[in-house]
N, CA, C and O of each residue as an XYZ file, in Angstrom:
620
protein
N      14.227    -13.568     -5.031
C      12.928    -13.827     -4.426
C      13.056    -14.826     -3.279
O      12.489    -14.631     -2.204
N      13.812    -15.902     -3.525
C      14.002    -16.928     -2.492
C      14.759    -16.341     -1.304
O      14.474    -16.675     -0.154
N      15.735    -15.455     -1.589
C      16.508    -14.819     -0.529
C      15.604    -13.943      0.338
O      15.736    -13.936      1.562
N      14.688    -13.206     -0.291
C      13.756    -12.363      0.440
C      12.829    -13.200      1.308
O      12.568    -12.845      2.457
N      12.333    -14.303      0.773
C      11.448    -15.196      1.529
C      12.184    -15.792      2.723
O      11.626    -15.894      3.816
N      13.449    -16.187      2.509
C      14.237    -16.767      3.584
C      14.479    -15.724      4.676
O      14.419    -16.037      5.865
N      14.751    -14.488      4.267
C      14.966    -13.405      5.214
C      13.706    -13.111      6.020
O      13.779    -12.839      7.218
N      12.548    -13.164      5.359
C      11.270    -12.966      6.057
C      11.039    -14.060      7.087
O      10.610    -13.782      8.207
N      11.321    -15.294      6.714
C      11.164    -16.405      7.655
C      12.099    -16.246      8.842
O      11.715    -16.511      9.981
N      13.319    -15.815      8.578
C      14.283    -15.610      9.647
C      13.814    -14.485     10.577
O      13.955    -14.587     11.795
N      13.262    -13.426     10.009
C      12.757    -12.318     10.819
C      11.576    -12.762     11.678
O      11.487    -12.388     12.847
N      10.678    -13.548     11.113
C       9.535    -14.060     11.879
C       9.997    -14.972     13.006
O       9.490    -14.888     14.124
N      10.955    -15.841     12.715
C      11.499    -16.737     13.733
C      12.138    -15.937     14.848
O      11.932    -16.231     16.025
N      12.922    -14.917     14.481
C      13.579    -14.058     15.454
C      12.543    -13.381     16.356
O      12.672    -13.384     17.580
N      11.530    -12.810     15.741
C      10.507    -12.092     16.506
C       9.747    -13.029     17.438
O       9.481    -12.672     18.585
N       9.398    -14.211     16.966
C       8.676    -15.176     17.799
C       9.525    -15.625     18.986
O       9.030    -15.689     20.111
N      10.793    -15.936     18.746
C      11.667    -16.379     19.829
C      11.928    -15.253     20.823
O      11.999    -15.488     22.029
N      12.069    -14.039     20.318
C      12.279    -12.900     21.206
C      11.031    -12.653     22.055
O      11.141    -12.321     23.235
N       9.864    -12.812     21.470
C       8.614    -12.694     22.233
C       8.555    -13.722     23.348
O       8.126    -13.400     24.455
N       8.975    -14.948     23.084
C       9.001    -15.991     24.104
C       9.941    -15.617     25.247
O       9.644    -15.871     26.414
N      11.063    -15.018     24.904
C      12.024    -14.613     25.931
C      11.451    -13.512     26.809
O      11.579    -13.567     28.032
N      10.818    -12.507     26.194
C      10.347    -11.358     26.980
C       9.031    -11.621     27.694
O       8.688    -10.883     28.618
N       8.281    -12.644     27.300
C       7.021    -12.942     27.984
C       7.244    -13.325     29.436
O       6.414    -13.013     30.290
N       8.343    -13.991     29.727
C       8.614    -14.438     31.092
C       9.151    -13.354     32.000
O       9.270    -13.569     33.206
N       9.480    -12.195     31.454
C      10.054    -11.123     32.252
C       8.964    -10.201     32.787
O       8.023     -9.847     32.077
N       9.110     -9.819     34.057
C       8.159     -8.887     34.651
C       8.417     -7.462     34.164
O       7.494     -6.755     33.758
N       9.668     -7.059     34.210
C      10.026     -5.716     33.757
C      10.776     -5.849     32.449
O      11.873     -6.406     32.399
N      10.181     -5.339     31.408
C      10.814     -5.424     30.096
C      10.467     -4.173     29.307
O       9.306     -3.771     29.234
N      11.491     -3.560     28.715
C      11.225     -2.349     27.947
C      11.343     -2.597     26.445
O      11.713     -1.701     25.686
N      11.023     -3.824     26.023
C      10.883     -4.118     24.600
C       9.390     -4.142     24.323
O       8.672     -5.028     24.785
N       8.935     -3.156     23.563
C       7.506     -3.007     23.317
C       7.175     -3.332     21.873
O       8.001     -3.183     20.972
N       5.931     -3.785     21.676
C       5.468     -3.923     20.295
C       5.126     -2.520     19.779
O       5.122     -1.560     20.549
N       4.847     -2.406     18.508
C       4.597     -1.098     17.886
C       3.434     -0.364     18.565
O       3.496      0.847     18.774
N       2.388     -1.097     18.903
C       1.213     -0.491     19.527
C       1.559      0.132     20.873
O       1.167      1.266     21.150
N       2.286     -0.595     21.709
C       2.677     -0.101     23.033
C       3.658      1.073     22.890
O       3.577      2.047     23.638
N       4.572      0.974     21.938
C       5.543      2.038     21.675
C       4.812      3.335     21.319
O       5.112      4.397     21.865
N       3.856      3.234     20.403
C       3.089      4.414     19.984
C       2.251      4.968     21.130
O       2.081      6.182     21.246
N       1.732      4.093     21.967
C       0.933      4.519     23.127
C       1.801      5.316     24.100
O       1.384      6.368     24.586
N       3.000      4.823     24.384
C       3.921      5.526     25.288
C       4.346      6.853     24.668
O       4.415      7.871     25.356
N       4.624      6.839     23.396
C       5.000      8.054     22.676
C       3.900      9.105     22.783
O       4.171     10.277     23.048
N       2.678      8.683     22.577
C       1.531      9.596     22.649
C       1.342     10.151     24.061
O       1.026     11.329     24.229
N       1.533      9.308     25.071
C       1.412      9.767     26.456
C       2.442     10.838     26.790
O       2.138     11.803     27.491
N       3.650     10.667     26.289
C       4.703     11.635     26.577
C       4.472     12.941     25.813
O       4.670     14.027     26.357
N       4.058     12.831     24.566
C       3.895     14.012     23.704
C       2.714     14.868     24.125
O       2.841     16.088     24.228
N       1.575     14.253     24.368
C       0.379     15.022     24.724
C       0.296     15.164     26.234
O      -0.114     14.245     26.943
N       0.686     16.313     26.696
C       0.678     16.554     28.136
C      -0.770     16.723     28.613
O      -1.491     17.600     28.137
N      -1.180     15.874     29.556
C      -2.565     15.974     30.038
C      -2.769     17.191     30.955
O      -1.808     17.838     31.370
N      -4.007     17.476     31.250
C      -4.347     18.541     32.193
C      -3.728     18.230     33.555
O      -3.446     17.071     33.859
N      -3.523     19.226     34.346
C      -2.905     19.053     35.672
C      -3.643     17.998     36.498
O      -3.010     17.189     37.176
N      -4.947     18.003     36.447
C      -5.731     17.067     37.258
C      -5.695     15.637     36.694
O      -5.962     14.680     37.422
N      -5.365     15.487     35.391
C      -5.345     14.163     34.762
C      -3.980     13.484     34.799
O      -3.851     12.334     34.379
N      -2.977     14.171     35.289
C      -1.635     13.583     35.331
C      -1.579     12.499     36.396
O      -1.966     12.703     37.547
N      -1.089     11.353     35.979
C      -0.987     10.207     36.890
C       0.478      9.954     37.227
O       1.376     10.565     36.649
N       0.700      9.053     38.163
C       2.074      8.699     38.523
C       2.783      8.036     37.345
O       3.994      8.194     37.185
N       2.045      7.297     36.522
C       2.669      6.661     35.356
C       3.123      7.726     34.339
O       4.157      7.565     33.692
N       2.356      8.798     34.205
C       2.759      9.883     33.315
C       4.069     10.496     33.810
O       4.999     10.691     33.027
N       4.144     10.800     35.109
C       5.357     11.393     35.670
C       6.550     10.449     35.518
O       7.669     10.897     35.271
N       6.316      9.163     35.663
C       7.366      8.163     35.491
C       7.895      8.199     34.057
O       9.107      8.211     33.842
N       6.994      8.216     33.083
C       7.391      8.235     31.679
C       8.181      9.493     31.334
O       9.196      9.420     30.642
N       7.722     10.633     31.808
C       8.382     11.904     31.512
C       9.752     11.970     32.184
O      10.679     12.582     31.653
N       9.876     11.343     33.347
C      11.153     11.338     34.054
C      12.174     10.417     33.374
O      13.374     10.689     33.416
N      11.708      9.338     32.752
C      12.587      8.325     32.182
C      12.859      8.518     30.679
O      13.947      8.192     30.204
N      11.884      9.042     29.938
C      11.995      9.138     28.478
C      11.784     10.563     28.008
O      11.206     11.400     28.701
N      12.278     10.805     26.799
C      11.942     12.032     26.096
C      11.710     11.676     24.638
O      12.052     10.581     24.192
N      11.130     12.604     23.906
C      10.801     12.352     22.504
C      11.708     13.209     21.632
O      11.875     14.407     21.857
N      12.285     12.556     20.629
C      13.120     13.238     19.662
C      12.365     13.248     18.342
O      11.940     12.201     17.855
N      12.201     14.425     17.769
C      11.460     14.537     16.520
C      12.390     14.993     15.409
O      13.048     16.029     15.509
N      12.430     14.190     14.339
C      13.193     14.530     13.131
C      12.209     14.554     11.983
O      11.807     13.503     11.484
N      11.819     15.737     11.563
C      10.791     15.848     10.527
C       9.462     15.389     11.078
O       8.993     15.900     12.095
N       8.852     14.422     10.407
C       7.573     13.879     10.866
C       7.739     12.697     11.807
O       6.765     12.255     12.416
N       8.946     12.181     11.937
C       9.195     10.973     12.720
C       9.514     11.331     14.167
O      10.369     12.174     14.437
N       8.817     10.678     15.088
C       9.059     10.865     16.518
C       9.595      9.559     17.082
O       9.072      8.480     16.803
N      10.653      9.679     17.883
C      11.279      8.511     18.484
C      11.380      8.714     19.989
O      11.579      9.831     20.467
N      11.240      7.617     20.727
C      11.444      7.653     22.171
C      12.932      7.461     22.428
O      13.549      6.535     21.903
N      13.496      8.335     23.232
C      14.907      8.242     23.585
C      15.051      8.286     25.104
O      14.152      8.727     25.820
N      16.198      7.821     25.569
C      16.501      7.859     27.000
C      16.673      9.311     27.425
O      17.320     10.096     26.733
N      16.099      9.656     28.548
C      16.187     11.023     29.079
C      17.652     11.358     29.331
O      18.379     10.593     29.965
N      18.070     12.508     28.828
C      19.456     12.946     28.980
C      19.538     14.013     30.047
O      18.622     14.822     30.194
N      20.639     14.020     30.800
C      20.852     15.039     31.826
C      21.300     16.357     31.214
O      21.010     17.433     31.739
N      22.016     16.256     30.089
C      22.447     17.469     29.392
C      22.390     17.213     27.892
O      22.337     16.067     27.446
N      22.402     18.281     27.134
C      22.317     18.138     25.677
C      23.619     17.611     25.079
O      23.659     17.263     23.899
N      24.680     17.548     25.876
C      25.966     17.029     25.406
C      25.978     15.503     25.329
O      26.768     14.924     24.584
N      25.111     14.859     26.091
C      25.065     13.400     26.105
C      24.567     12.863     24.771
O      23.772     13.504     24.083
N      25.051     11.675     24.419
C      24.605     11.032     23.189
C      23.151     10.602     23.314
O      22.681     10.264     24.400
N      22.448     10.619     22.192
C      21.065     10.179     22.139
C      21.060      8.653     22.062
O      21.764      8.063     21.242
N      20.263      8.022     22.921
C      20.118      6.564     22.892
C      18.645      6.250     22.685
O      17.789      6.646     23.476
N      18.370      5.524     21.598
C      17.005      5.260     21.169
C      16.425      4.000     21.804
O      17.143      3.051     22.120
N      15.102      4.020     21.980
C      14.336      2.821     22.299
C      13.762      2.305     20.990
O      13.299      3.082     20.155
N      13.796      0.990     20.817
C      13.373      0.365     19.573
C      12.174     -0.519     19.856
O      12.141     -1.220     20.868
N      11.184     -0.493     18.965
C      10.043     -1.394     19.134
C      10.406     -2.773     18.578
O      11.339     -2.908     17.787
N       9.677     -3.763     18.991
C       9.937     -5.153     18.637
C       9.999     -5.364     17.129
O      10.860     -6.094     16.640
N       9.103     -4.738     16.400
C       9.021     -4.928     14.958
C      10.247     -4.374     14.213
O      10.566     -4.848     13.122
N      10.932     -3.381     14.787
C      12.110     -2.790     14.157
C      13.416     -3.427     14.622
O      14.468     -3.205     14.022
N      13.348     -4.210     15.680
C      14.563     -4.728     16.305
C      15.377     -5.625     15.371
O      16.603     -5.519     15.324
N      14.708     -6.501     14.635
C      15.423     -7.425     13.760
C      16.282     -6.679     12.749
O      17.460     -6.994     12.579
N      15.701     -5.699     12.082
C      16.458     -4.991     11.036
C      17.619     -4.197     11.626
O      18.675     -4.095     11.002
N      17.438     -3.636     12.816
C      18.511     -2.870     13.449
C      19.650     -3.798     13.875
O      20.820     -3.499     13.638
N      19.306     -4.916     14.497
C      20.326     -5.875     14.926
C      21.040     -6.444     13.699
O      22.254     -6.648     13.727
N      20.299     -6.698     12.634
C      20.891     -7.226     11.400
C      21.910     -6.233     10.829
O      23.011     -6.627     10.443
N      21.547     -4.957     10.775
C      22.461     -3.935     10.251
C      23.731     -3.854     11.095
O      24.837     -3.756     10.563
N      23.561     -3.897     12.403
C      24.719     -3.835     13.302
C      25.615     -5.050     13.084
O      26.833     -4.921     12.954
N      25.007     -6.216     13.048
C      25.752     -7.469     12.923
C      26.545     -7.507     11.607
O      27.706     -7.916     11.595
N      25.935     -7.092     10.532
C      26.602     -7.101      9.232
C      27.672     -6.007      9.169
O      28.736     -6.212      8.583
N      27.393     -4.845      9.770
C      28.356     -3.734      9.727
C      29.656     -4.054     10.461
O      30.702     -3.493     10.136
N      29.600     -4.944     11.441
C      30.825     -5.312     12.167
C      31.429     -6.605     11.627
O      32.292     -7.209     12.264
N      30.975     -7.020     10.460
C      31.570     -8.186      9.808
C      31.227     -9.498     10.475
O      32.083    -10.374     10.604
N      29.986     -9.644     10.899
C      29.502    -10.857     11.570
C      30.317    -11.140     12.834
O      30.681    -12.280     13.121
N      30.588    -10.082     13.568
C      31.367    -10.202     14.796
C      30.584    -10.898     15.890
O      29.397    -11.188     15.737
N      31.252    -11.157     16.979
C      30.656    -11.871     18.108
C      29.731    -11.004     18.937
O      29.539     -9.818     18.667
N      29.162    -11.633     19.959
C      28.183    -10.970     20.806
C      28.754     -9.739     21.506
O      28.100     -8.698     21.556
N      29.963     -9.850     22.044
C      30.527     -8.745     22.809
C      30.757     -7.501     21.954
O      30.534     -6.380     22.411
N      31.196     -7.697     20.733
C      31.373     -6.558     19.815
C      30.012     -5.961     19.488
O      29.859     -4.740     19.443
N      29.022     -6.821     19.261
C      27.667     -6.341     18.965
C      27.114     -5.535     20.134
O      26.483     -4.497     19.934
N      27.352     -6.015     21.361
C      26.868     -5.310     22.551
C      27.499     -3.930     22.629
O      26.813     -2.941     22.888
N      28.792     -3.864     22.408
C      29.507     -2.586     22.492
C      28.960     -1.577     21.478
O      28.704     -0.423     21.823
N      28.784     -2.010     20.236
C      28.274     -1.123     19.181
C      26.822     -0.735     19.455
O      26.438      0.422     19.289
N      26.026     -1.705     19.872
C      24.602     -1.460     20.125
C      24.391     -0.481     21.273
O      23.542      0.405     21.184
N      25.154     -0.633     22.343
C      24.968      0.214     23.522
C      25.328      1.675     23.284
O      24.962      2.538     24.081
N      26.035      1.959     22.209
C      26.342      3.360     21.893
C      25.110      4.125     21.440
O      25.006      5.330     21.666
N      24.167      3.423     20.796
C      23.052      4.117     20.161
C      21.672      3.676     20.654
O      20.705      4.426     20.512
N      21.561      2.477     21.229
C      20.249      1.936     21.603
C      20.238      1.520     23.072
O      21.254      1.099     23.625
N      19.065      1.650     23.687
C      18.932      1.354     25.104
C      18.378     -0.043     25.344
O      18.885     -0.771     26.197
N      17.361     -0.418     24.614
C      16.602     -1.606     24.989
C      16.874     -2.837     24.132
O      16.052     -3.753     24.111
N      17.985     -2.888     23.434
C      18.345     -4.107     22.718
C      19.219     -4.918     23.662
O      20.358     -4.548     23.946
N      18.676     -6.019     24.140
C      19.343     -6.806     25.176
C      20.384     -7.764     24.600
O      20.420     -8.019     23.396
N      21.225     -8.285     25.484
C      22.215     -9.289     25.079
C      21.520    -10.514     24.513
O      22.008    -11.121     23.560
N      20.388    -10.879     25.089
C      19.622    -12.038     24.603
C      19.164    -11.814     23.162
O      19.205    -12.732     22.343
N      18.733    -10.604     22.859
C      18.281    -10.287     21.505
C      19.439    -10.390     20.516
O      19.258    -10.839     19.384
N      20.625     -9.974     20.947
C      21.795    -10.059     20.087
C      22.249    -11.511     19.902
O      22.588    -11.926     18.794
N      22.251    -12.269     20.991
C      22.620    -13.690     20.923
C      21.658    -14.453     20.016
O      22.073    -15.304     19.230
N      20.392    -14.143     20.132
C      19.380    -14.806     19.318
C      19.633    -14.538     17.833
O      19.535    -15.451     17.013
N      19.951    -13.312     17.492
C      20.228    -13.022     16.082
C      21.458    -13.787     15.618
O      21.466    -14.356     14.526
N      22.488    -13.800     16.437
C      23.729    -14.489     16.061
C      23.478    -15.979     15.846
O      24.076    -16.582     14.954
N      22.598    -16.582     16.655
C      22.238    -18.001     16.489
C      21.517    -18.243     15.163
O      21.668    -19.304     14.558
N      20.743    -17.272     14.719
C      19.964    -17.428     13.488
C      20.716    -17.004     12.227
O      20.260    -17.284     11.119
N      21.843    -16.343     12.376
C      22.597    -15.856     11.224
C      23.216    -17.036     10.476
O      24.045    -17.766     11.020
N      22.802    -17.208      9.228
C      23.262    -18.345      8.437
C      24.755    -18.286      8.156
O      25.434    -19.311      8.206
N      25.272    -17.103      7.861
C      26.697    -16.973      7.576
C      27.543    -17.338      8.796
O      28.593    -17.968      8.664
N      27.084    -16.942      9.977
C      27.805    -17.288     11.211
C      27.734    -18.791     11.470
O      28.702    -19.389     11.939
N      26.592    -19.398     11.167
C      26.455    -20.845     11.350
C      27.407    -21.589     10.409
O      28.027    -22.574     10.809
N      27.524    -21.123      9.166
C      28.450    -21.737      8.221
C      29.890    -21.582      8.698
O      30.696    -22.506      8.581
N      30.206    -20.399      9.239
C      31.550    -20.143      9.746
C      31.854    -21.101     10.912
O      32.959    -21.635     11.005
N      30.872    -21.313     11.798
C      31.068    -22.215     12.936
C      31.275    -23.647     12.471
O      32.109    -24.362     13.026
N      30.530    -24.076     11.461
C      30.670    -25.432     10.926
C      32.054    -25.595     10.302
O      32.709    -26.619     10.500
N      32.501    -24.586      9.546
C      33.814    -24.646      8.922
C      34.914    -24.737      9.976
O      35.871    -25.493      9.810
N      34.784    -23.975     11.053
C      35.770    -24.030     12.133
C      35.772    -25.399     12.808
O      36.828    -25.926     13.158
N      34.595    -25.963     12.985
C      34.473    -27.277     13.600
C      35.117    -28.345     12.718
O      35.813    -29.228     13.220
N      34.891    -28.270     11.423
C      35.475    -29.230     10.480
C      36.995    -29.120     10.493
O      37.695    -30.132     10.524
N      37.507    -27.884     10.470
C      38.961    -27.679     10.521
C      39.549    -28.257     11.803
O      40.601    -28.897     11.776
N      38.872    -28.032     12.921
C      39.364    -28.547     14.196
C      39.372    -30.075     14.188
O      40.313    -30.698     14.678
N      38.337    -30.665     13.639
C      38.278    -32.128     13.560
C      39.370    -32.685     12.655
O      39.987    -33.701     12.974
N      39.609    -32.018     11.521
C      40.647    -32.477     10.601
C      42.054    -32.336     11.205
O      42.923    -33.172     10.955
N      42.273    -31.295     11.988
C      43.559    -31.100     12.635
C      43.810    -32.169     13.705
O      44.953    -32.563     13.935
N      42.760    -32.626     14.343
C      42.892    -33.636     15.390
C      43.109    -35.030     14.840
O      43.498    -35.925     15.589
N      42.868    -35.245     13.547
C      43.051    -36.576     12.950
C      44.464    -36.881     12.711
O      44.788    -37.959     12.214
């Protein structure tokens, strides 16, 4: 129970700090769930010819929708069907995805996380990965242990 509560607090902290980072950016493709669903709906429901706007054409040119069963996901527009699918992630899902990646690579560093993340996701930024690594308790313990060892070796 305490572990779950701690994880929830860490997720809230991550989301709040990530929001602070993206608020200052003019162009940012990290959306909250509401904006993600709005963009998804715009792409899926093709408006009448007279109702199509430049923003609609922009969205259709840049994104496509991948449907698996009942779930629809926004993906990067591919030039051919041979290209790998790269997903866009909403803000609310980002923490769990970054957490899975970070743990799957054995609490690896930022560069390894970037490499793994860029294979499957488009809008998870280096800042988002760095932020998770800063909040990861196991990584913080590892850094403290390394610092202690270095200090003891210097004595």
